[in-house]
N, C-alpha and C positions, 0 to 999 in steps of 0.2 A: 417538557422533557420528551414527550411523544413526537413533537414537531422536529426536534433536534435529531432524534433517532431516525425519523423518516428521511431527513435531509442527508444523513450520513450513510445510508444504505448504498447508494450508487457509487460514491467515491471509494468506499472501502471494498466493494465488490470489484471495482476496476483495479484497485491496488492488489488484491489477492490474485486476480487473474494475471496481472503483470508479474507478480512474484513467481507464480506457478510456471508461466511461460519462460521466465529467466532460468528457473531450475531445470526445466525440460530441455532448454537450449544449451545447457552447460553440463552434459553428462560427465560424471566423475569429479566435477569441481565441488569444492567445499564453499558454500555460500553462508555467510553469517551476518545477521542484522541485530544490532543492540537496541536501536530506537528508530523513531520515525525519520530522524535526520539522516540515517544511513540509506534511506531509500529515495532521497531527493532527486537522484538521477533517473528513477523509475516513474515517479509521480510528483506533481507540484505539491509541496508540503503545505502551501498556503490553504489548500482545500481542507486540511485537517485541523485548522485553527478553530477551536470551540470558543464562541463568544457568548 
């Protein structure tokens, strides 16, 4: 479990950064995401496949 968590840190940090950048780049816009599939244009969702 620890190895999995260590591997997940960087991709999730990049995803959070991309989401924040998108929010800051769209002032006044309402952005809504229900699940990981909604962000596939921001980040490759294959990186979040837990095996």
